[in-house]
C-alpha positions in Angstrom: 0.0 0.0 0.0 2.9 2.4 0.8 4.3 2.0 -2.7 0.9 2.4 -4.3 0.2 5.6 -2.3 3.6 7.0 -3.3 2.9 6.4 -7.0 -0.5 8.1 -6.6 1.1 10.9 -4.7 3.8 11.5 -7.2 1.3 11.4 -10.0 -0.8 14.1 -8.3 2.2 16.3 -7.7 3.1 15.9 -11.4 -0.3 17.1 -12.3 0.3 20.1 -10.0 3.2 21.0 -12.2 1.7 20.2 -15.6 -1.9 21.4 -15.4 -1.0 25.1 -15.1 1.1 24.8 -18.2 -1.7 23.9 -20.5 -4.8 25.0 -18.5 -4.1 28.6 -19.4 -4.3 28.0 -23.1 -8.0 28.2 -23.1 -10.9 29.0 -20.8 -11.7 26.2 -18.4 -14.4 24.0 -19.7 -17.8 23.7 -18.0 -17.6 21.3 -15.2 -14.0 22.1 -14.2 -13.1 21.2 -10.7 -14.3 23.6 -8.1 -13.4 23.8 -4.4 -16.4 21.7 -3.5 -15.5 19.0 -6.0 -14.3 15.6 -4.8 -12.0 15.3 -7.9 -8.4 14.7 -7.2 -7.3 17.1 -10.0 -4.6 19.2 -8.5 -5.6 22.6 -9.9 -9.0 24.2 -9.8 -10.2 27.6 -10.9 -11.1 30.5 -8.7 -13.9 32.9 -9.5 -11.4 35.5 -10.7 -9.8 33.0 -13.0 -6.6 32.4 -11.1 -5.5 28.8 -10.8 -5.3 27.3 -7.3 -4.5 24.0 -5.7 -7.4 21.7 -5.2 -8.8 21.4 -1.7 -9.6 17.8 -2.4 -5.9 17.0 -3.0 -4.8 19.0 0.1 -7.5 17.2 2.1 -6.1 13.8 1.0 -2.6 14.9 2.1 -4.0 16.0 5.5 -5.9 12.7 5.9 -2.7 10.8 5.2 -0.7 12.8 7.8 1.5 14.4 5.1 0.3 17.9 5.8 -1.1 19.7 8.8 -4.4 21.5 8.6 -2.7 24.8 9.0 -0.3 24.1 6.1 -3.3 23.0 3.9 -5.2 26.1 4.7 -2.2 28.3 3.7 -1.8 26.5 0.4 -5.5 26.8 -0.5 -5.5 30.6 -0.2 -2.6 31.2 -2.7 -2.5 30.8 -6.5 -1.0 27.6 -7.9 2.0 29.5 -9.2 2.9 30.2 -5.6 1.4 27.2 -3.9 3.1 24.5 -6.0 6.6 25.6 -5.0 5.6 26.0 -1.4 4.0 22.5 -1.4 7.2 20.9 -2.9 9.4 22.6 -0.4 7.3 21.4 2.5 7.3 17.8 1.2 11.0 17.9 0.6 11.7 19.1 4.1 9.6 16.4 5.5 11.4 13.7 3.5 8.3 12.7 1.6 9.8 13.4 -1.8 13.5 13.3 -2.8 15.6 15.1 -5.4 15.1 12.2 -7.7 11.3 12.4 -7.3 11.3 16.1 -8.1 13.5 15.5 -11.2 11.0 12.9 -12.3 8.0 15.3 -11.9 9.9 18.1 -13.7 10.6 15.8 -16.6 6.9 14.9 -16.8 6.0 18.6 -16.6 8.3 19.5 -19.4 6.2 17.4 -21.8 3.3 19.8 -21.3 0.9 17.2 -22.7 -2.6 17.1 -21.1 -3.0 13.4 -22.0 0.1 12.4 -20.1 -1.1 14.3 -17.0 -4.5 12.8 -17.2 -3.1 9.3 -17.5 -1.0 9.9 -14.4 -4.0 10.9 -12.5 -6.2 8.1 -13.7 -3.7 5.3 -13.4 -3.8 4.9 -9.6 -7.5 5.6 -9.4 -8.5 2.0 -8.7 -11.0 0.4 -6.3 -10.3 1.5 -2.8 -8.0 -1.0 -1.0 -6.6 -2.4 -4.2 -2.8 -2.7 -4.5 -0.8 -2.1 -7.6 0.6 -5.2 -9.3 4.1 -6.0 -8.0 6.8 -6.6 -10.4 8.1 -10.2 -10.3 11.5 -10.2 -8.6 14.3 -11.1 -11.0 16.3 -14.2 -10.2 19.9 -13.6 -8.9 22.4 -13.9 -11.7 25.4 -14.8 -9.5 26.3 -16.1 -6.1 28.2 -13.5 -4.0 31.6 -14.1 -2.7 32.3 -14.3 1.1 32.2 -10.7 2.4 34.6 -9.7 5.2 33.1 -8.9 8.6 33.5 -5.2 8.3 32.0 -3.0 11.0 33.8 0.2 10.0 33.3 0.7 6.3 34.8 3.8 4.7 32.3 4.6 1.9 30.4 7.7 2.9 26.6 7.1 3.3 24.7 8.1 0.2 22.3 11.0 0.6 18.8 9.6 0.7 20.3 6.2 0.2 18.6 4.7 3.3 15.5 2.9 2.0 13.2 3.4 5.1 10.7 1.0 6.6 9.2 4.0 8.4 9.2 7.8 8.0 8.7 10.1 10.9 8.5 13.5 9.3 11.9 14.1 7.7 13.5 11.2 9.6 14.0 7.9 7.7 14.0 4.8 10.0 15.1 1.3 9.1 15.2 -1.4 11.9 17.4 -4.4 11.7 18.6 -7.3 13.8 19.0 -11.0 14.2 18.2 -13.8 16.7 20.4 -16.7 17.2 19.7 -20.0 19.1 22.5 -22.5 19.5 23.3 -25.8 21.2 26.8 -25.9 22.6 29.1 -28.6 24.0 32.4 -27.7 25.6 34.8 -30.4 26.6 36.2 -28.1 29.3 34.5 -25.0 30.7 35.4 -24.8 34.4 34.0 -21.3 34.9 30.6 -22.3 33.8 30.3 -19.6 31.1 28.4 -20.3 27.9 31.1 -18.7 25.8 34.8 -19.6 25.6 37.5 -18.0 27.8 41.2 -18.8 28.3 41.9 -21.8 30.5 43.6 -21.4 33.8 41.4 -18.4 34.8 40.2 -21.1 37.2 43.3 -22.7 38.7 41.5 -26.0 39.3 38.9 -27.8 37.2 38.1 -30.6 39.6 38.5 -34.3 38.9 37.9 -33.9 35.1 38.0 -31.1 32.5 34.6 -29.8 33.6 32.6 -30.4 30.4 29.4 -28.5 29.9 26.3 -28.3 27.6 24.3 -25.2 26.9 21.4 -24.1 24.8 21.9 -20.3 24.2 18.8 -18.3 23.4 20.1 -14.9 24.5 21.8 -13.8 21.3 19.2 -11.2 20.2 20.5 -8.1 18.5 18.2 -5.2 17.6 19.1 -1.9 16.0 17.8 1.0 13.9 19.5 3.1 11.2 18.4 6.7 10.8 18.8 9.4 8.2 17.8 13.0 8.6 17.3 14.6 5.2 19.0 18.0 5.5 18.1 20.9 3.1 21.7 21.2 2.0 22.4 18.7 -0.9 26.0 18.3 0.3 25.2 17.3 3.9 24.2 13.8 4.9 23.1 13.1 8.5 22.9 9.5 9.7 22.7 7.6 13.0 22.4 4.2 14.6 21.2 2.8 17.8 21.9 -0.9 18.5 21.6 -3.1 21.6 21.6 -6.8 22.4 20.8 -9.2 25.3 24.3 -10.7 25.8 25.0 -8.7 28.9 24.6 -11.8 31.0 21.7 -11.6 33.6 19.9 -9.0 35.6 20.8 -8.9 39.2 17.7 -8.6 41.3 16.2 -10.5 44.2 13.0 -11.5 42.3 15.1 -13.1 39.6 17.1 -15.5 42.0 15.1 -18.4 40.5 14.6 -17.3 36.9 17.9 -15.7 36.0 18.6 -18.2 33.2 15.8 -16.7 31.2 16.2 -13.1 32.3 19.0 -11.7 30.1 19.8 -8.1 30.5 19.8 -5.7 27.5 22.8 -3.5 26.9 23.7 -0.7 24.4 26.2 -1.8 21.8 26.2 1.3 19.5 24.6 4.7 19.6 26.0 7.5 17.4 25.2 10.3 15.0 27.4 11.1 12.0 27.6 14.1 9.6 29.2 13.7 6.2 29.9 16.8 4.1 30.7 16.4 0.4 33.4 19.1 0.1 34.2 18.2 -3.5 33.1 15.5 -6.0 35.9 13.2 -4.7 36.4 14.2 -1.0 33.9 13.8 1.9 34.6 15.1 5.4 32.9 13.4 8.3 32.5 13.7 12.1 30.9 11.2 14.4 29.7 11.5 18.0 28.6 8.6 20.3 29.5 5.0 21.0 30.9 3.0 18.1 33.6 0.5 17.3 37.0 1.7 18.2 39.3 2.9 15.4 42.1 0.8 17.0 41.8 -2.8 16.1 38.2 -3.1 15.2 38.3 -2.8 11.4 38.5 -6.6 10.8 36.7 -9.2 12.8 36.7 -13.0 12.5 33.8 -14.8 10.8 32.8 -17.0 13.7 29.5 -18.4 14.8 30.3 -17.9 18.5 29.6 -14.2 18.9 29.2 -13.8 22.7 33.0 -14.3 23.1 34.2 -13.5 19.6 37.7 -14.9 20.0 38.4 -12.8 23.1 42.0 -13.4 24.3 42.5 -15.7 21.3 43.8 -13.0 18.8 40.7 -11.1 17.8 41.3 -7.6 19.3 38.3 -5.2 19.1 36.1 -3.0 21.2 33.2 -0.5 21.3 33.6 2.7 23.3 32.2 6.3 23.6 34.2 8.6 21.3 34.3 11.7 19.2 36.0 11.2 15.9 36.6 12.9 12.5 38.3 12.3 9.2 37.8 12.3 5.5 37.4 10.0 2.5 39.1 10.7 -0.8 38.2 8.8 -3.9 41.1 8.7 -6.4 38.8 6.8 -8.9 40.5 4.8 -11.6 39.7 1.3 -12.7 40.1 0.0 -9.2 38.1 2.8 -7.5 41.0 3.5 -5.1 40.1 5.3 -1.9 41.9 6.4 1.3 40.4 7.4 4.6 42.3 8.7 7.7 40.4 9.2 10.9 41.3 10.1 14.5 39.2 9.9 17.7 39.2 11.1 21.2 38.0 8.0 23.2 36.9 7.5 26.7 39.9 5.6 28.3 38.6 2.3 29.7 40.5 -0.6 31.1 37.9 -3.2 32.2 39.4 -4.3 35.4 37.5 -6.2 38.0 36.8 -4.4 41.2 36.9 -5.6 44.8 34.1 -3.1 45.4 31.4 -4.0 42.9 29.3 -1.0 43.9 32.1 1.5 43.2 32.9 -0.1 39.9 29.3 0.0 38.7 28.7 3.4 40.2 31.8 5.1 38.7 31.8 3.0 35.5 35.6 3.3 34.8 37.7 5.4 37.2 41.3 4.7 36.4 41.0 5.8 32.8 39.0 8.9 33.6 41.3 9.7 36.5 44.1 10.3 34.1 42.2 13.5 33.2 42.9 13.1 29.5 41.2 11.4 26.5 42.7 8.3 24.9 43.8 8.9 21.3 43.0 6.3 18.6 43.5 6.6 14.9 43.4 4.5 11.7 44.3 4.8 8.0 42.4 2.7 5.5 43.2 2.1 1.8 40.4 0.5 -0.2 40.4 -0.7 -3.8 38.6 -3.3 -6.0 41.0 -6.3 -6.1 38.6 -8.5 -8.0 36.2 -6.9 -10.4 33.9 -9.9 -10.7 30.3 -9.3 -9.6 29.4 -9.8 -6.0 32.9 -9.2 -4.7 33.5 -6.6 -1.9 36.5 -4.2 -2.3 39.8 -5.0 -0.5 41.2 -3.0 2.4 44.5 -2.5 4.0 44.4 -0.9 7.5 46.9 0.4 10.1 45.7 1.7 13.4 47.1 2.8 16.8 46.2 3.7 20.3 47.8 5.7 23.1 46.4 6.3 26.5 47.1 6.6 30.2 45.6 5.3 33.5 46.0 6.6 37.0 45.5 4.6 40.2 44.7 6.7 43.2 45.2 5.6 46.8 43.4 7.5 49.5 45.3 8.5 52.6 43.4 6.0 54.7 44.5 3.1 52.4 48.2 3.8 52.5 50.1 1.1 54.4 50.9 2.1 58.0 54.7 2.0 57.5 54.3 4.6 54.7 51.6 7.0 56.0 54.2 9.5 57.2 55.7 9.7 53.7 52.3 9.8 52.0 50.0 11.7 54.4 47.7 12.8 51.6 47.6 9.5 49.7 49.4 8.5 46.5 49.0 8.3 42.8 50.7 6.1 40.2 50.2 5.8 36.4 50.9 3.5 33.5 50.7 3.8 29.8 48.6 1.9 27.2 49.9 1.7 23.6 49.2 -0.5 20.6 49.6 -0.8 16.9 47.8 -3.1 14.4 47.9 -4.0 10.8 44.9 -5.6 9.1 44.1 -6.9 5.6 40.9 -7.9 3.8 41.3 -9.5 0.4 38.0 -10.7 -1.1 38.1 -12.5 -4.4 35.4 -14.4 -6.3 36.5 -17.8 -4.9 38.5 -17.0 -1.7 38.3 -14.2 0.9 41.3 -13.8 3.1 41.3 -11.7 6.3 44.1 -11.1 8.8 45.2 -9.0 11.7 48.5 -8.6 13.6 48.9 -6.4 16.7 51.4 -5.5 19.4 51.0 -3.4 22.5 50.7 -3.1 26.2 47.7 -3.2 28.6 45.3 -4.3 26.0 42.9 -6.2 28.4 40.0 -3.8 27.4 40.5 -4.9 23.8 40.2 -8.6 24.8 44.0 -9.3 24.4 47.0 -9.8 26.5 45.5 -12.9 28.0 43.2 -10.5 29.8 46.1 -9.2 32.0 46.4 -5.5 32.6 49.3 -4.2 34.8 51.6 -5.4 37.6 53.4 -3.7 40.4 57.1 -3.5 39.5 58.9 -4.0 42.8 62.2 -4.9 41.3 65.0 -3.0 43.2 62.7 -2.1 46.1 63.2 -3.1 49.7 60.8 -3.3 52.6 57.9 -3.7 50.2 54.5 -3.3 51.8 51.8 -4.7 49.5 50.2 -5.0 47.3 48.3 -3.4 50.1 47.0 0.0 49.1 43.6 -0.5 47.3 42.9 2.1 44.6 39.9 4.3 45.1 37.8 2.3 42.8 38.9 -1.1 44.2 40.1 -2.4 40.8 43.8 -2.6 41.6 46.3 -2.5 44.4 49.4 -0.4 44.7 52.7 -1.5 46.3 54.9 0.7 48.4 58.6 0.2 49.1 62.0 1.8 49.7 64.4 2.7 46.9 67.8 3.6 48.4 66.1 4.2 51.7 63.5 6.6 50.2 59.8 5.7 50.4 58.3 5.3 46.9 55.2 4.0 45.1 56.1 0.9 43.0 55.7 1.7 39.3 52.8 -0.1 37.6 53.9 -1.6 34.4 51.6 -2.6 31.5 51.6 -6.2 30.4 53.0 -6.4 26.9 51.3 -8.6 24.3 51.2 -9.5 20.6 48.9 -11.7 18.5 46.5 -11.8 15.6 44.5 -14.1 13.4 44.1 -15.4 9.8 40.8 -16.3 8.3 39.7 -17.9 5.0 36.2 -17.7 3.6 35.2 -20.1 0.8 31.9 -19.6 -1.1 31.3 -23.3 -1.8 28.2 -22.8 -3.9 30.0 -20.3 -6.1 33.0 -22.6 -6.5 30.7 -25.5 -7.3 28.8 -23.4 -9.9 25.4 -23.9 -8.1 22.3 -22.3 -9.5 22.1 -18.8 -8.0 18.3 -19.2 -7.7 18.4 -22.7 -6.4 18.4 -24.1 -2.9 22.2 -24.9 -3.0 23.2 -21.3 -3.5 23.9 -20.6 0.2 26.8 -22.8 1.2 30.0 -21.2 2.7 33.0 -22.5 4.7 35.1 -20.4 7.0 38.5 -21.4 8.5 40.1 -19.5 11.3 43.3 -19.5 13.4 44.2 -17.0 16.1 46.8 -16.5 18.8 47.4 -14.1 21.7 50.4 -14.2 24.0 52.0 -12.0 26.6 55.7 -11.3 26.8 57.3 -14.1 28.9 59.2 -11.7 31.1 56.0 -9.9 32.0 54.3 -13.1 32.7 57.0 -14.1 35.1 56.8 -10.8 37.0 53.1 -10.6 36.8 52.3 -13.1 39.5 54.1 -15.3 42.0 52.3 -18.3 40.4 55.0 -19.8 38.1 52.4 -21.6 36.0 50.4 -18.4 35.0 48.8 -18.6 31.5 50.8 -16.8 28.8 49.5 -18.0 25.5 46.1 -19.0 24.0 45.4 -20.1 20.4 42.2 -21.0 18.5 41.5 -23.3 15.6 38.0 -23.1 14.2 36.0 -24.1 11.1 32.3 -23.4 10.5 29.9 -24.5 7.7 27.0 -22.2 7.0 23.9 -22.8 4.9 21.8 -19.7 4.0 18.3 -21.0 3.3 17.2 -17.5 2.2 17.9 -14.0 3.1 16.3 -14.4 6.6 17.4 -17.9 7.8 20.8 -19.4 8.2 21.9 -22.7 9.7 25.5 -23.2 10.9 27.8 -25.7 12.6 31.1 -24.7 14.1 33.9 -27.0 15.5 36.7 -25.3 17.3 39.7 -26.0 19.6 40.5 -23.4 22.3 43.9 -24.1 23.8 45.8 -22.3 26.6 49.4 -22.8 27.7 50.9 -22.0 31.1 54.4 -20.6 31.5 56.8 -23.4 31.7 58.8 -23.9 35.0 61.4 -26.3 36.2 59.1 -27.0 39.1 56.1 -28.8 37.6 54.4 -28.6 41.0 53.8 -24.9 40.3 51.5 -25.5 37.3 47.7 -25.0 37.8 45.4 -28.0 38.1 43.6 -29.4 35.0 41.7 -32.7 35.3 42.9 -32.9 38.9 46.7 -32.9 37.9 49.3 -30.2 37.4 49.2 -29.3 33.7 51.1 -27.1 31.3 48.3 -27.2 28.7 44.6 -27.2 28.8 42.1 -27.2 25.9 38.4 -27.0 25.1 37.0 -28.8 22.1 33.8 -26.8 21.4 30.9 -27.9 19.1 28.1 -25.4 18.3 25.1 -25.7 16.1 23.1 -22.5 15.5 20.0 -21.2 13.7 20.2 -17.5 12.9 17.1 -15.5 12.0 17.8 -12.2 10.4 15.3 -9.3 10.1 
């Protein structure tokens, strides 16, 4: 009905342009539309002979909610030569018609043929409630290649390019989302989570590897894309709000029995973006809100398990509040080469557990904010069409970096007794976060390769560094007291000691790490030359390997436990069958492995299956159904 109404509506507006051109060639014939007529002809004749917009047309627009009564009354009282431009401006501001629609109507008006205008009016005039015949969808001509998981594209949004499901005045709205249900078997999951984490987070699994079975029905993601049509043809305003229910469970007394079905929603994304076309080849943009971080998030693995998307196994990504800006320049050419640099001021967050849950939840993230400066992240993307075959996404090379600081504050009351005289007002210590990454996405018609490599320090918040953050460097200190001084947010402790007889705060050093992943996507149906319109057109295979490890020297000094984890790697393969554009079935088999730092004393290794072990692994099987909307 919406399409039918739009066709009728555009036809009426076309008449509003065309009728004045030919109606003035002769006197109106007897029976011409008058203000009391129910005809939908867009122009009527006043007593003094001036043409005017038809009240019937304006009444229809009021009834449909396109115009207000005040707007319709204003347009009724002016000649058509004035009213038509006013009407078009109002409709354009409300997003009802686009530049393309106006061009189409102008083209029709240029013909100045009464017969054409009459046919445009009469064509939609069918029995009330009838719908226009829908064109039969054309069968797909090819099977697309495997597209990289790309959450930060560089192509500027096209003005009025959002095809809305709903219009609220000038705002175009298009909801989206998916719901995934999966059955999961883990051969070893000692923490009881329904998503994989590195082993040795729990230093003892009990008498066996602690296998578990889960049915996950909390992977619901819902979002909405927005576009605000601005009067300036060079300015495009877009936005997105997205949330999911993978934030574990609500904590409330009345849910103590039913927590397993009471998943808590959480915001994933929420931003507004402005793109300004400075030239035909250069677009400047600015974005405000919570989005994927420029550092490390450009390339993600194509895994079925999305609650823990390879965290601490080489993925490296995050979402965070930020203000960023940059530009996109299109060099053109046969490969459509583009570059896009961007830089962002990001809320510094470190994701450390707190001994005082109330403080951590109340403050959100203190140690990053306590540094009194933003975190700086940036990336540079080069994009080009590697394979010109149909259905192949462009390739990308990306480099990114991050630099930030955290401060741990100890109140005077929490300073160890032996050091209160030296630190009567409390103490403060800081550490640095830094990181660099290189990423590549190379889609071709028969193979899509993605990869990422990173190196940095204190990357726990980005799900790297084996989820370690910092450690107190007491090397060279004597009379060490602590770790004893809790930070103000309870998320870390600070050590005190003597250096050459002088009381000092032990420096906090970031744990250094490196890692990355390689992924291969194979469009099995395209390789096998399946019928693009047939049921076998939706088969794909994805292979993945990732690794994350901390520097051995930092692992040794991080903890007194000689068997602390220092490396985790992941081998995964998933087979996906896309039944249609809404339903996908998938099976994933993976091996998650963690290694503890070797020691000459095997008695210092953590327990796995009831014995001291250097290696622990989880063989994970997951079958999922994914419903996209």
